[in-house]
C-alpha positions as CSV (number, residue, x, y, z in Angstrom):
1,X,-28.2,-42.8,0.2
2,X,-29.3,-39.3,1.2
3,X,-28.9,-40.1,4.9
4,X,-25.4,-41.6,4.4
5,X,-24.3,-38.5,2.5
6,X,-25.4,-36.3,5.3
7,X,-23.6,-38.4,7.9
8,X,-20.4,-38.4,5.8
9,X,-20.7,-34.7,5.4
10,X,-20.9,-34.1,9.1
11,X,-18.0,-36.5,9.7
12,X,-15.9,-34.6,7.1
13,X,-16.8,-31.3,8.8
14,X,-15.8,-32.7,12.1
15,X,-12.4,-33.8,10.7
16,X,-11.9,-30.4,9.1
17,X,-12.6,-28.6,12.4
18,X,-10.3,-31.1,14.2
19,X,-7.4,-30.2,11.9
20,X,-8.1,-26.4,11.8
21,X,-6.8,-23.6,14.0
22,X,-9.8,-22.5,16.1
23,X,-9.5,-18.7,16.6
24,X,-11.8,-16.8,18.8
25,X,-12.1,-13.0,18.9
26,X,-14.1,-11.8,21.9
27,X,-16.0,-8.5,21.1
28,X,-18.2,-8.9,24.2
29,X,-15.8,-8.8,27.2
30,X,-13.7,-5.8,26.1
31,X,-11.6,-4.1,28.8
32,X,-9.6,-0.9,28.4
33,X,-10.2,-1.0,24.6
34,X,-8.4,-4.3,24.4
35,X,-9.8,-7.4,22.7
36,X,-9.0,-10.9,23.9
37,X,-8.0,-13.5,21.2
38,X,-7.4,-17.2,21.7
39,X,-6.0,-19.6,19.2
40,X,-6.4,-23.4,19.6
41,X,-4.1,-25.7,17.5
42,X,-4.2,-29.2,16.2
43,X,-1.3,-31.4,17.3
44,X,2.1,-30.0,16.4
45,X,4.4,-31.9,14.0
46,X,7.5,-30.1,15.2
47,X,8.9,-29.4,18.7
48,X,10.5,-26.1,17.9
49,X,8.2,-23.5,16.5
50,X,8.0,-19.8,15.6
51,X,4.9,-17.8,16.0
52,X,4.5,-14.5,14.0
53,X,2.3,-11.5,13.5
54,X,2.7,-9.8,10.2
55,X,5.5,-7.3,9.6
56,X,3.6,-6.0,6.6
57,X,0.7,-7.3,4.5
58,X,-0.1,-7.3,0.7
59,X,-1.3,-4.0,-0.6
60,X,0.4,-1.7,2.0
61,X,4.0,-1.6,1.0
62,X,5.1,-0.4,4.4
63,X,6.6,-1.9,7.6
64,X,3.8,-1.7,10.2
65,X,4.9,-4.4,12.7
66,X,1.4,-5.4,13.8
67,X,2.9,-7.5,16.7
68,X,3.6,-4.2,18.6
69,X,-0.2,-3.9,19.3
70,X,-0.2,-7.3,21.1
71,X,0.2,-7.7,24.9
72,X,-0.1,-10.4,27.5
73,X,0.7,-13.2,25.2
74,X,0.8,-16.7,26.7
75,X,1.4,-20.2,25.3
76,X,-0.2,-23.3,26.8
77,X,0.3,-27.0,26.4
78,X,-2.5,-29.6,26.2
79,X,-2.7,-29.8,30.0
80,X,-3.1,-26.0,30.4
81,X,0.4,-25.4,31.6
82,X,2.2,-22.3,30.4
83,X,5.2,-22.8,28.0
84,X,8.3,-20.8,28.1
85,X,9.0,-18.6,25.0
86,X,11.5,-16.1,23.7
87,X,10.2,-12.9,22.0
88,X,12.5,-12.4,19.0
89,X,11.2,-9.0,17.9
90,X,7.9,-7.0,17.9
91,X,6.3,-9.6,15.7
92,X,7.9,-13.0,16.4
93,X,8.1,-15.5,19.2
94,X,10.2,-18.7,19.5
95,X,9.4,-21.8,21.5
96,X,11.6,-24.9,22.1
97,X,10.2,-28.4,22.5
98,X,6.6,-27.1,22.0
99,X,5.2,-30.2,20.4
100,X,2.5,-30.2,23.1
101,X,1.4,-26.6,22.3
102,X,-2.3,-26.4,22.4
103,X,-3.4,-22.8,22.8
104,X,-2.2,-19.2,22.6
105,X,-4.0,-16.2,24.2
106,X,-3.3,-12.5,24.0
107,X,-4.8,-9.1,24.0
108,X,-5.0,-6.8,21.0
109,X,-4.7,-3.0,21.2
110,X,-6.0,-1.0,18.2
111,X,-3.8,1.1,15.8
112,X,-6.3,4.0,15.4
113,X,-5.5,5.4,18.9
114,X,-1.8,5.7,18.0
115,X,-2.0,7.3,14.6
116,X,-1.1,10.8,15.9
117,X,1.9,9.6,17.9
118,X,4.7,8.8,15.5
119,X,7.5,9.3,18.0
120,X,8.3,5.5,18.0
121,X,6.8,4.2,14.8
122,X,5.2,5.5,11.6
123,X,1.5,5.3,11.8
124,X,-0.4,2.3,10.3
125,X,-2.4,3.4,7.2
126,X,-6.0,3.6,8.6
127,X,-7.7,1.3,6.1
128,X,-5.2,-1.5,7.0
129,X,-5.4,-0.6,10.7
130,X,-7.7,-1.6,13.6
131,X,-10.2,0.2,15.8
132,X,-11.7,-1.0,19.1
133,X,-14.4,1.2,20.5
134,X,-16.6,-0.7,22.9
135,X,-20.3,-0.3,22.2
136,X,-19.6,1.6,19.0
137,X,-17.5,-0.1,16.4
138,X,-14.8,-2.8,15.8
139,X,-12.7,-2.5,12.6
140,X,-11.1,-5.9,12.3
141,X,-8.4,-6.0,9.7
142,X,-7.7,-9.6,10.6
143,X,-3.9,-9.3,10.2
144,X,-3.9,-7.0,13.2
145,X,-5.7,-9.6,15.4
146,X,-4.5,-13.1,14.2
147,X,-1.1,-14.5,14.0
148,X,0.3,-17.8,12.5
149,X,2.8,-20.5,13.2
150,X,5.6,-20.7,10.7
151,X,5.1,-23.6,8.3
152,X,1.4,-23.9,9.3
153,X,0.1,-21.1,7.0
154,X,-1.8,-23.6,4.9
155,X,-3.7,-25.1,7.8
156,X,-7.4,-24.1,7.8
157,X,-8.7,-21.6,10.3
158,X,-12.1,-21.7,12.1
159,X,-12.8,-18.1,13.1
160,X,-15.4,-17.4,15.8
161,X,-16.4,-13.9,16.6
162,X,-18.2,-13.5,19.9
163,X,-20.2,-10.3,19.4
164,X,-22.9,-8.1,21.0
165,X,-26.3,-9.5,19.9
166,X,-27.3,-6.1,18.5
167,X,-24.1,-5.8,16.3
168,X,-23.8,-6.7,12.7
169,X,-20.6,-7.7,10.9
170,X,-20.0,-6.4,7.4
171,X,-17.9,-8.9,5.6
172,X,-17.7,-11.0,2.4
173,X,-17.5,-14.1,4.5
174,X,-20.5,-16.4,5.0
175,X,-21.6,-17.0,8.6
176,X,-22.0,-20.7,9.3
177,X,-24.2,-20.5,12.5
178,X,-27.5,-18.9,13.3
179,X,-26.6,-17.6,16.7
180,X,-27.2,-13.9,17.4
181,X,-24.1,-13.9,19.7
182,X,-21.5,-15.6,17.5
183,X,-20.4,-15.6,13.9
184,X,-18.5,-18.6,12.6
185,X,-16.4,-18.7,9.5
186,X,-14.1,-21.3,7.9
187,X,-11.1,-20.0,6.0
188,X,-8.8,-22.2,3.9
189,X,-5.5,-20.8,5.2
190,X,-3.8,-17.8,6.7
191,X,-3.7,-15.9,3.4
192,X,-7.5,-16.2,3.3
193,X,-7.6,-14.9,6.9
194,X,-5.7,-11.8,6.1
195,X,-7.8,-11.4,3.0
196,X,-11.0,-11.2,5.0
197,X,-11.6,-7.9,7.0
198,X,-14.8,-7.5,9.1
199,X,-16.4,-4.4,10.6
200,X,-18.8,-4.8,13.5
201,X,-21.2,-2.1,14.6
202,X,-24.9,-1.4,15.0
203,X,-26.6,-2.5,11.8
204,X,-26.4,0.0,9.0
205,X,-26.0,-1.8,5.7
206,X,-27.6,-2.4,2.4
207,X,-27.3,-5.3,0.0
208,X,-28.1,-5.3,-3.7
209,X,-27.2,-6.8,-7.0
210,X,-25.1,-4.8,-9.5
211,X,-23.9,-6.2,-12.7
212,X,-24.6,-9.7,-11.7
213,X,-22.7,-9.4,-8.4
214,X,-24.1,-9.3,-4.9
215,X,-22.8,-6.2,-3.1
216,X,-23.0,-5.4,0.6
217,X,-22.1,-1.9,1.9
218,X,-21.8,-1.4,5.7
219,X,-21.4,2.1,7.1
220,X,-20.2,3.3,10.5
221,X,-21.0,7.0,10.9
222,X,-20.2,8.1,14.5
223,X,-22.7,11.0,14.7
224,X,-25.3,9.3,12.5
225,X,-24.8,11.9,9.8
226,X,-24.9,9.3,7.0
227,X,-26.6,6.0,6.3
228,X,-25.6,3.2,4.0
229,X,-28.6,3.9,1.8
230,X,-27.3,7.4,1.1
231,X,-24.5,5.9,-1.1
232,X,-26.5,3.2,-2.9
233,X,-27.3,5.0,-6.2
234,X,-23.7,6.2,-6.8
235,X,-22.2,2.9,-5.8
236,X,-24.5,0.9,-8.0
237,X,-23.8,3.1,-11.0
238,X,-20.1,2.8,-10.4
239,X,-20.0,-1.0,-10.0
240,X,-22.1,-1.6,-13.1
241,X,-19.7,0.5,-15.1
242,X,-16.7,-1.3,-13.7
243,X,-18.2,-4.7,-14.4
244,X,-18.9,-3.7,-18.0
245,X,-15.3,-2.3,-18.4
246,X,-13.7,-5.4,-17.0
247,X,-15.9,-8.0,-18.8
248,X,-14.7,-11.5,-18.2
249,X,-11.6,-10.3,-16.3
250,X,-13.8,-10.1,-13.2
251,X,-15.7,-13.1,-11.9
252,X,-16.7,-11.9,-8.4
253,X,-20.1,-13.1,-7.3
254,X,-20.0,-11.1,-4.0
255,X,-18.2,-8.0,-2.8
256,X,-18.3,-6.2,0.5
257,X,-17.4,-2.6,1.3
258,X,-16.8,-1.5,4.9
259,X,-17.1,2.3,5.0
260,X,-15.7,3.7,8.3
261,X,-16.4,7.4,8.6
262,X,-14.1,9.1,11.3
263,X,-15.4,11.9,13.4
264,X,-17.3,12.8,16.5
265,X,-15.5,11.9,19.7
266,X,-13.8,8.9,18.0
267,X,-10.0,8.5,17.5
268,X,-8.2,11.2,15.5
269,X,-6.9,9.5,12.4
270,X,-5.4,10.7,9.2
271,X,-4.8,7.8,6.8
272,X,-7.8,8.2,4.6
273,X,-8.2,5.8,1.7
274,X,-8.9,2.1,1.1
275,X,-7.2,-1.3,1.1
276,X,-8.1,-4.0,-1.4
277,X,-9.0,-7.7,-0.9
278,X,-10.3,-10.4,-3.2
279,X,-13.9,-10.0,-2.2
280,X,-13.9,-6.8,-0.1
281,X,-12.4,-3.4,0.7
282,X,-12.0,-1.5,3.9
283,X,-12.5,2.3,3.4
284,X,-11.8,5.1,5.9
285,X,-12.9,8.7,5.2
286,X,-13.7,11.7,7.3
287,X,-17.4,12.0,8.3
288,X,-17.1,15.8,7.8
289,X,-16.9,15.3,4.0
290,X,-19.9,16.5,2.0
291,X,-21.9,13.6,0.5
292,X,-21.0,14.5,-3.1
293,X,-17.3,14.4,-2.1
294,X,-17.8,11.0,-0.5
295,X,-19.6,9.8,-3.6
296,X,-16.7,11.0,-5.8
297,X,-14.1,9.5,-3.5
298,X,-16.0,6.1,-3.6
299,X,-15.9,6.3,-7.4
300,X,-12.2,7.1,-7.5
301,X,-10.8,5.1,-4.5
302,X,-13.2,2.2,-4.1
303,X,-13.1,1.6,-7.9
304,X,-9.3,1.5,-7.6
305,X,-9.5,-1.2,-5.0
306,X,-12.1,-3.2,-6.9
307,X,-9.8,-3.2,-10.0
308,X,-7.2,-4.9,-7.8
309,X,-9.4,-8.0,-8.0
310,X,-7.7,-8.4,-11.4
311,X,-4.2,-7.3,-10.6
312,X,-2.5,-8.2,-8.4
313,X,-5.0,-10.3,-6.5
314,X,-5.6,-12.7,-9.3
315,X,-2.6,-12.0,-11.6
316,X,0.6,-11.7,-9.8
317,X,4.2,-12.8,-9.3
318,X,5.6,-15.4,-6.9
319,X,6.5,-12.7,-4.3
320,X,2.8,-12.0,-3.8
321,X,1.6,-15.6,-4.3
322,X,4.0,-16.9,-1.6
323,X,3.9,-13.8,0.5
324,X,6.2,-13.9,3.5
325,X,4.5,-11.9,6.3
326,X,7.5,-12.1,8.6
327,X,10.2,-11.2,6.1
328,X,8.5,-9.9,3.0
329,X,10.1,-9.9,-0.4
330,X,8.7,-7.3,-2.7
331,X,7.9,-7.4,-6.4
332,X,9.4,-5.2,-9.1
333,X,6.1,-4.5,-10.6
334,X,4.2,-1.8,-8.6
335,X,4.0,0.1,-11.9
336,X,1.5,-2.5,-13.0
337,X,-0.1,-3.5,-9.6
338,X,-0.8,0.0,-8.4
339,X,0.0,2.2,-11.4
340,X,-2.0,0.2,-13.9
341,X,-4.8,-0.2,-11.4
342,X,-4.9,3.6,-10.8
343,X,-5.0,4.1,-14.6
344,X,-8.0,1.7,-14.9
345,X,-9.8,3.6,-12.1
346,X,-9.7,6.7,-14.3
347,X,-9.9,5.1,-17.7
348,X,-13.1,3.3,-17.0
349,X,-14.8,6.5,-16.0
350,X,-14.2,8.1,-19.4
351,X,-14.9,4.9,-21.4
352,X,-18.1,4.3,-19.5
353,X,-19.4,7.9,-19.6
354,X,-19.0,8.8,-15.9
355,X,-16.7,11.8,-16.7
356,X,-16.0,13.9,-19.8
357,X,-12.8,13.7,-21.9
358,X,-11.7,17.1,-20.6
359,X,-12.1,15.9,-17.0
360,X,-10.1,12.8,-17.8
361,X,-7.3,14.8,-19.4
362,X,-7.3,17.2,-16.5
363,X,-6.7,14.2,-14.2
364,X,-3.8,13.0,-16.3
365,X,-2.4,16.5,-16.3
366,X,-2.5,16.6,-12.5
367,X,-0.6,13.3,-12.3
368,X,2.1,14.7,-14.6
369,X,2.5,17.7,-12.3
370,X,2.4,15.6,-9.1
371,X,5.0,13.1,-10.5
372,X,7.5,15.9,-10.7
373,X,7.7,15.9,-6.9
374,X,9.5,12.6,-7.1
375,X,12.7,11.3,-8.6
376,X,11.9,10.9,-12.3
377,X,15.1,9.0,-13.2
378,X,14.8,6.3,-10.5
379,X,13.9,3.0,-12.3
380,X,10.5,2.0,-11.1
381,X,11.5,-1.6,-10.8
382,X,14.3,-0.8,-8.4
383,X,12.0,1.4,-6.3
384,X,9.3,-1.2,-6.3
385,X,11.7,-4.1,-5.3
386,X,13.2,-2.0,-2.4
387,X,10.1,0.0,-1.4
388,X,10.4,-1.1,2.3
389,X,13.8,0.4,2.6
390,X,14.2,4.0,3.9
391,X,15.9,5.4,0.8
392,X,13.1,4.2,-1.5
393,X,9.9,4.3,0.6
394,X,9.4,8.1,0.1
395,X,9.1,7.4,-3.6
396,X,6.2,4.9,-3.1
397,X,3.3,7.3,-3.7
398,X,4.6,8.0,-7.2
399,X,3.0,4.7,-8.2
400,X,-0.3,6.6,-8.2
401,X,1.1,9.4,-10.3
402,X,3.9,8.2,-12.7
403,X,2.8,4.6,-12.3
404,X,-0.6,5.5,-13.8
405,X,1.1,7.6,-16.5
406,X,3.4,4.7,-17.5
407,X,0.3,2.6,-18.0
408,X,-1.3,5.4,-20.0
409,X,1.7,5.7,-22.3
410,X,2.0,2.0,-22.7
411,X,-1.7,2.0,-23.7
412,X,-1.0,4.6,-26.4
413,X,2.1,2.8,-27.5
414,X,0.1,-0.5,-27.9
415,X,-2.8,1.2,-29.8
416,X,-0.4,2.9,-32.2
417,X,1.6,-0.2,-32.8
418,X,-1.4,-2.4,-33.3
419,X,-3.4,0.1,-35.4
420,X,-5.9,0.4,-32.6
421,X,-6.5,-3.4,-32.3
422,X,-5.0,-3.7,-28.8
423,X,-4.6,-1.5,-25.7
424,X,-3.4,-1.8,-22.1
425,X,-6.7,-3.4,-21.0
426,X,-6.4,-6.0,-23.7
427,X,-2.9,-6.8,-22.6
428,X,-3.9,-7.3,-19.0
429,X,-6.8,-9.5,-20.0
430,X,-4.5,-11.7,-22.0
431,X,-2.1,-11.9,-19.1
432,X,-4.9,-12.8,-16.7
433,X,-5.9,-15.6,-19.0
434,X,-2.3,-16.9,-19.2
435,X,-1.9,-16.9,-15.5
436,X,-4.4,-16.5,-12.6
437,X,-5.1,-16.7,-8.9
438,X,-3.3,-20.0,-8.5
439,X,-0.6,-19.7,-11.1
440,X,1.9,-16.9,-10.4
441,X,4.5,-15.6,-12.9
442,X,8.2,-15.2,-12.2
443,X,8.9,-11.6,-11.3
444,X,11.9,-11.1,-13.6
445,X,10.1,-12.7,-16.6
446,X,7.0,-10.5,-16.6
447,X,8.1,-8.4,-19.6
448,X,8.8,-11.5,-21.6
449,X,5.3,-12.7,-20.8
450,X,3.8,-9.3,-21.9
451,X,5.6,-9.6,-25.2
452,X,4.3,-13.1,-25.6
453,X,0.7,-12.2,-24.9
454,X,0.7,-9.1,-27.1
455,X,3.1,-10.2,-29.8
456,X,4.7,-6.8,-29.8
457,X,8.4,-6.5,-28.9
458,X,7.9,-2.7,-28.7
459,X,6.4,-3.3,-25.3
460,X,9.8,-4.6,-24.1
461,X,11.5,-1.6,-25.6
462,X,9.1,0.7,-23.7
463,X,9.6,-1.2,-20.5
464,X,13.4,-1.2,-20.7
465,X,13.5,2.6,-21.3
466,X,10.9,4.0,-19.0
467,X,10.1,1.4,-16.3
468,X,13.3,-0.6,-15.7
469,X,15.4,2.2,-17.2
470,X,16.2,5.7,-16.0
471,X,14.9,7.7,-18.9
472,X,12.1,10.1,-18.0
473,X,8.9,9.3,-19.8
474,X,8.2,11.7,-22.7
475,X,4.5,12.4,-21.9
476,X,4.3,15.2,-24.4
477,X,5.4,12.8,-27.2
478,X,2.9,10.2,-26.3
479,X,0.0,12.6,-25.8
480,X,0.8,14.2,-29.1
481,X,0.1,10.8,-30.8
482,X,-3.5,11.1,-29.5
483,X,-4.1,14.8,-30.5
484,X,-3.1,16.4,-27.2
485,X,-0.6,19.2,-26.8
486,X,1.0,20.6,-23.6
487,X,0.5,24.3,-22.9
488,X,3.2,25.9,-20.7
489,X,2.6,29.0,-18.7
490,X,5.1,30.4,-16.2
491,X,3.9,32.2,-13.1
492,X,5.3,35.4,-11.7
493,X,7.9,34.9,-9.1
494,X,6.3,33.9,-5.8
495,X,7.3,33.4,-2.2
496,X,6.1,30.2,-0.5
497,X,7.2,27.1,1.5
498,X,6.7,24.5,-1.2
499,X,7.0,24.5,-4.9
500,X,3.3,24.2,-5.6
501,X,1.3,26.4,-3.1
502,X,-1.9,24.4,-4.2
503,X,-0.6,21.5,-2.1
504,X,-0.8,23.4,1.1
505,X,-3.1,22.1,3.8
506,X,-4.3,23.3,7.2
507,X,-4.3,21.6,10.6
508,X,-7.3,23.0,12.5
509,X,-5.9,21.5,15.8
510,X,-2.6,23.5,15.7
511,X,-4.0,26.3,13.5
512,X,-1.1,26.1,11.2
513,X,-0.3,25.4,7.5
514,X,0.7,21.7,7.0
515,X,2.1,20.1,3.9
516,X,1.8,16.7,2.2
517,X,5.0,14.8,2.9
518,X,5.6,14.3,-0.8
519,X,5.4,17.9,-1.7
520,X,8.6,19.5,-3.0
521,X,10.2,22.2,-0.8
522,X,10.7,25.6,-2.3
523,X,14.3,26.9,-2.7
524,X,13.6,29.3,0.2
525,X,12.4,26.5,2.5
526,X,15.5,24.5,1.7
527,X,17.8,27.4,2.5
528,X,16.5,27.9,6.0
529,X,16.4,24.2,7.0
530,X,12.6,23.9,6.8
531,X,11.4,20.2,6.9
532,X,8.3,19.1,5.0
533,X,6.8,17.8,8.2
534,X,7.1,21.3,9.8
535,X,3.9,23.3,10.2
536,X,3.9,27.1,9.7
537,X,2.4,29.2,12.5
538,X,3.4,32.7,11.4
539,X,5.5,34.7,9.0
540,X,7.3,37.8,10.3
541,X,4.9,37.7,13.3
542,X,1.8,37.5,11.1
543,X,-0.1,34.4,12.4
544,X,-2.0,32.0,10.2
545,X,-5.7,32.7,10.5
546,X,-7.8,30.4,8.3
547,X,-10.6,33.0,8.4
548,X,-8.3,35.7,7.1
549,X,-6.0,33.5,4.9
550,X,-6.1,36.0,2.0
551,X,-4.5,38.6,4.3
552,X,-1.6,36.2,4.9
553,X,-1.2,35.3,1.2
554,X,-1.4,39.0,0.4
555,X,1.5,39.7,2.7
556,X,3.7,37.0,1.0
557,X,3.1,38.9,-2.3
558,X,4.8,42.0,-0.8
559,X,8.0,40.1,0.1
560,X,11.0,41.0,-2.1
561,X,13.8,38.7,-3.2
562,X,16.6,38.8,-0.6
563,X,14.4,40.3,2.1
564,X,15.1,39.0,5.6
565,X,12.1,36.9,6.9
566,X,11.3,34.9,10.0
567,X,9.1,31.8,9.9
568,X,7.5,30.5,13.1
569,X,7.0,26.8,12.9
570,X,5.9,23.7,14.9
571,X,8.4,20.9,14.6
572,X,7.8,17.3,15.7
573,X,10.4,16.5,18.4
574,X,10.0,13.0,19.8
575,X,6.2,13.0,19.4
576,X,5.8,16.5,20.8
577,X,5.3,19.7,18.8
578,X,8.1,22.2,19.5
579,X,7.7,25.9,18.6
580,X,10.7,27.5,16.9
581,X,11.8,30.2,14.5
582,X,13.7,29.8,11.2
583,X,15.3,32.9,9.7
584,X,16.8,33.6,6.3
585,X,16.6,35.7,3.1
586,X,13.6,35.3,0.8
587,X,14.0,33.5,-2.5
588,X,11.3,34.0,-5.0
589,X,10.6,31.1,-7.2
590,X,8.7,30.7,-10.6
591,X,6.3,27.9,-11.1
592,X,5.8,26.5,-14.6
593,X,2.3,25.2,-15.2
594,X,2.0,22.5,-17.9
595,X,-1.6,21.9,-19.0
596,X,-2.5,19.2,-21.5
597,X,-5.2,20.2,-24.0
598,X,-6.9,18.5,-26.9
599,X,-5.7,20.0,-30.2
600,X,-8.3,22.1,-32.0
601,X,-7.3,20.5,-35.3
602,X,-5.8,17.1,-34.8
603,X,-4.7,15.1,-37.8
604,X,-7.0,12.2,-39.0
605,X,-4.5,9.7,-37.6
606,X,-4.3,11.5,-34.2
607,X,-8.1,11.8,-34.0
608,X,-8.6,8.1,-34.8
609,X,-6.1,7.0,-32.1
610,X,-7.6,9.5,-29.6
611,X,-11.1,8.0,-30.2
612,X,-9.8,4.4,-29.7
613,X,-7.9,5.5,-26.6
614,X,-10.9,7.2,-24.9
615,X,-13.6,4.8,-25.9
616,X,-11.7,1.5,-25.8
617,X,-13.2,0.6,-29.2
618,X,-11.2,-0.7,-32.1
């Protein structure tokens, strides 16, 4: 019986491989920073086919067109003869009478090398991008390397990575062979392929158990400044706190973190952050960051990605469950997927004792201030559904500001309505129990489902007013319920280029002030035609010198309202920086600072609700 079982198992494995798409990524024979990929297919069922690379992928909410990084693509029949094809767009190819298609081969360029050139296309967010540096590192976000045939997304993939024998691949996948030169993985379908990033480099990784979950952290540090072991203590503390906070909402037995630190003579990239997957996250940060700053970023950013294991990775609408990589249809509910997740990433830190209540409130106050850089009356559901369109995509980053605040206010609303018996986390837990990874909800029925799982119609009223409606959220009103008041302080009139000078950055390459693209321009900047992507080189001939920045700021304080001024800027013109001057009359602007503070003498009802909110206890 035992021998028969083994034989049947081998036969079943043979059949599975025969019906799978064998995909080979060659990390050994790399030329000109290009990686060769071949895909071998089982017999086609249809003569006419379409082959795609993703236009976008879940979790990114931007059009990235990964097919533009592909070159030299060829299609072969089962006799090795090339088949004719038509390239439809950057991502898609069409073949007629291709029932004998057997193999596709092509070369992959990486996205990291193009991040600074936005003349033709907006840069791919680094954690969802790709890097090919022979002998150093390969960041393989699989959606940038592997395509799919339309209507064959559910066919299994057999993924073979040919690698240098002294390289290690950090991934949540399980290698199925013992060879030092190849790693072999079996993936159930194309969705699982895109859900499984890998990072190959010289071995620098640690594995440990945290909260009953096996965790692997792989690190690429180009100058060797950091090692994986440097981040173990902070990461372990964070994961244990997260697992405790989530309870039965998280069932992960394994989780992989790929930490890519940019620096040295590597590619110049700017999209720092992370991208979530069911069992892993890819993280990109600058190597120049101090260790304590990296630890804090891991706590804030990686915890956000880990909380995505609940929502939307395991609780989601049909738009995400049946994701169309070639022509994506977006969900209305970024307020929950990203906003609620960002709220969790902060809430767990106060509830599990990682930060103080004053630190937590300060973070929420910053989000209130940052949210004012966006359209506060635009319905979040409309923005979310249309986030890939030009007129809405600039509002996307508000999901981390107002989106988190909407979850916070809904949390307070629920706790007040239920007399402390239920909060936002309880609602999400009930929603995850009602649905799950393989049972999506209908996008336009979510609010009805939330009413059903909570039993409180007040949730729908909140949703209709502040999420689907155009009413600005009354943060002061909700914070007052938990014993928090807003202190307003108006600054003296100031001269600057954006509304909040604290959001000013510095580009050490151009030696100029640079600004976050979501910062609000000051009235003066608007009056002279300044663009948020412009960089400031000088003001009235006084150049920006980061070593003497206080001298520059001091000069701005001497400028009077109506005074003639000249700003020397660098403006992006077709991928090249063009130096030019903008002239106009100074407009001094006041900035109102709104700071939330805990009341010195809250009422007993406010104190009770505050305690329930900050501890998660009933």
